N, C-alpha and C positions, 0 to 999 in steps of 0.2 A: 258756561260754554252748551251748546244746544246741538248734536250731531249725531250721526251714527256710528258706531265702533269704525275705527281705523280712519277718521278723517282727519287728525293730525290735533285733535284738542291735545292731548297731553303732551306732545311732542313742542306741539307752539308755546305752552305755557313753560314748559322748563327751557328751550328757547329764548324768551323775554325774561325768564327768571336768572338767568346767566346773564343776558347782557345786562341786568340790572341789578345783579351782583345780588340777588337773594338768594336763600337758603330753601329748597322746595323741602316740603315733609309728605311723606303718603307712610300711610296706615297699611301694617302687614296684616294679610289674613290668613288666620291659620284655623283648623279644626274648632279648637275651644274658642276662639274669638267671639265674645259676646261684650254687654251694655259695660263692665267694668272694665275691660282691658280698653274698649272705644274711651272710656272717660281717663286712663292713665295715660294714654294719648293726646287725649285734650289738656292732660296739665303738663305735657312738654310741651306743648306749643306755649303758653302760657309761661313756663318756666324760658323759653326761646324767646319770644316777643318781649315778653314782659322785663323778666327779671335781669337775662341775658343782654337785652336790648337790641336782638338780631331782627332786622328785616325779615320775614319769613313767610313762606309762601304756602299754604294747605292745601293740599293738591287733593281732592277726595271724588271718585269715580262713583256712580250709581250701581256696579257690578259688586261695590264693596258695602252694599247696605244691607246687610245679612237682618238687622231688626230698624224696623221704622222708628224706632228711640232714637238712633243715632243724629237723624233728619230734626227731630223735637230738640236736640242739642245744639245741633247747627241753626235752627231756626231761631233761637235765643242769643246764639252766639252772633247773627246775622242783625239781630235787632239792637242790642244793647251793649254787646262785645263781653257779658257774660253768659255762664253757664250756669242756673238754676242749680243750686246745692251739688256742684263741683268738686269744690272745695271745704276741708275741714280748716277749723279755728287752729290748729297748729300749722296748716299749709298756708292759711293767710296772714298767719306770723311770721312764717319764711319771708315771704315773697316782700312783705312788708319790708322788714330788715334788708332785703336784698336791696332795695331802691331808697334805703334810707337815704344814704349818700348821696344821690344824683340829686333827690328830693329835695335835701337841704340846699343843696348849689344852685336849684332852683327858686328857691325862694319860698317853698311850701313847707306849711308848719308841719311838725311831726308828729302831730295826733295820728292814732291810728286808721280813722276814715280817711281824713287828708293822703295817708302816706298810700291805702289801698285805693285810693282814688285814682291816684297819681299812675300805680301800678297800671289798672285799668286803662286808663288814657293811653299808655303804651303800649297795651295789647291791642287798643281799636287802631292806633298810626301804625303798628309795625307788623301786623297780621293781616295777611292777604288772601282770603279764601277763593278758590277757583272750585267750581263743583263744573264735573262734566255729567249731561246728563244725556239721555239717547231719548229722542221723540217716539220712537218706535211704541207701539201698543200703550195701555190705558194706565201704566205707571206712573210715567210723568206728570200725566193732567189730574191723575189723584194726589199727590203729590204736593202742586203746585196749589189745589184748593185747599190743601190740610194744610200745609205749611206757608201763609201768603208772603214770609221774610224773603222767603226764595226768589218773588218778584219784585216786591217793593224795596230791597235792598239789596236788589243786584241789576247789574249791567249784563243784558242776555245777547251774548253773542250767536247768530245763527251760524251753524257750517254746512255749505250747500253743497252741490255733489261736485267732484272734480271735473274740471273744462279735459277736452282733448290733449290742450298743450300741456297740461299738469301731468294727464294718464300715460304722457310718452317721456315727459321728464324723469318721471319716478322711474320708469322701466328702464332706460337708458340708464340711470342711476347705478340698479340693479346690476346692470350688464357691466359697466367699466371696472363697478368693484368685483366683477368676477372675472377675471382675465384667463387666458388660455382655450375660450370654448369657440373661438373662431366668430366671434359677432361683432368684429369691428365692423366689417364690411356691410353687415345684413341688418345690426342692430338697429339701425330708424327704421328697417321696412317693416321688421317685427314687433318693434315698439308701436307702428301706425297700428298695425292688425289686432293685436291686444285693446288697442284703446278702441276701436272701431266693434270691436266684441261687445267689451265691455258696455260701452253708449247702445249697441244695439239689442243687448241683453236688458237693458233697464227700458229703452223703450218698448220691448215686447212687453215688460213686466207693468208697464202703466197701461200699456194696451189692454192687458187681462184685465185688470183691475176693471177699467173701464164697462170691460164687455161680460166678466164672470165675476164682480166684483171679488176677486181674490188676490191678497196682497203677496206679492214676490218681492222683497226686499234684497236690493242689489247696493251693496255695501260696496269702500274703499277698502274694507278686509279681502273682500273676495276678489279684487285686485290684486292685492299684494298678493293673495294665496296663488292666484292665475301665474303671476311672473315667477315666484319661488319654486314652484310646482314646475313649470317650465323649463328653468335652471336646473332643478334637481333630476327631471328627466334625462335633460342635455347630456347634463353631468355625467350621468349611469350609462346613457348609450353611450359616449365616446368613450369610457373607461371601459366598456364592454368590447368596443370596438378594438380598441388598444388592446387589450388582452390577446384577443385573437388574432391581430397583427403582429404582438409579439411572440405567438405561438407558431405563426406560420414562416417569420423572420428566423425562430430557432429551428424550426423543421428544414427551412429551406439550408441554413448553413449545417445542421446534420447532413444533409442530403450531400453538400458540398466536401465535406470532409469525408464521407463515404464513397465521394468519386473519387477522390484523391487517395484515398488510400486503395482503391481497386488498381489505379494508376500504376502505384509504385508496385503492387502485388503484381499487375500485371508485364511489369519489367522484368521484375525479380523472376517470374514465371519464365519468359522469354529466356532469360539467360540460364537457367536452371535446366529448360531443353536442351537449350546447347551444350551445356554440360552431359547432360544424359546421353545426348546424340554422339560425344565424343566417347564418352564412357562403354556406349554400345558398340562402335565403332572398335575399341578398342579389346573389347571381349570376342568381337567376332573375330577378330585377327588372333586375338591368343587362343580362341577356339580353333582355327584351324591350325595353328602350332601345334597344340594338344592332340589333335589328330593325327598330323603328320608324326609326332613322337609315338602314338600310341601304335602307330603302322611299324617303326621302326622296331619296339619294344616287343611286337607280338611275331616280328619274323624272327628277332633274336631267341626269343623263349622258344619259337617252333625249332630254329636252329640247335639250341641247347639240348632239347629234348631228342629229339634225331641223334645227336650224338651221344646220347644218354643211352638210345635204346642200344645203339652200335656196341658199344663197349660192354654191357649188359649181356 
């Protein structure tokens, strides 16, 4: 499958394998993954497709080619179904024993050579290689020249650029899987804008290559990143606005609470004012009585003093 990254090569392979009920096998690249680990994975493929008689799809991506020797083994596997010097004598004997019962049932002689050939026939029938290659750069051309079985023993499917309808459908798929963003009404219009932007950039890149001989690759991965970036930015902005709205609402609620408290306190203050006014009036009346009583007391005191002086 020849196409730029993100064109759907692996997704299409997994879908087809699922429909056909085939098991998909991919190698897992690590920092220490080298030729020895690759050969161990090939042995697992032999076990699955030959010993266990499972329909198996080996999905291999050009980004997993850490060493060119990987393609040398795949070249041999494509040509004859056998990787030279892959299996040791003990492993060959193990695989022969694994297929002995089925070979006997098929009427095959139980000689070592016949059993091993029966095992290899199973591998050829059950193992399906799907190679995902990118045409960008010189690597693909160089590998095709170095390993001719990539062409001679493969059916090459070219993945062309996505159409405008496909671009819009992909973005709409992302929008429908992300509810709550308010894209129900404007999703189609936004998808059309995204498709237009992508195709216009591709056209401008082609024109730049013609005029300046500088290549700018516009891949479906760029389009997916555009859609995902838009959704992420929209979520962030909506979250930020939502936080601000929440803060605003909390502030309004606190102002309302303060207003209610002020009204209650104002009502209590009016009551206190009336009580103070009544108390002040009572105090004034009491003061008048006290002043009158004081005058009476002063007069009595003066009269008592006068009487005392007369007696004295």
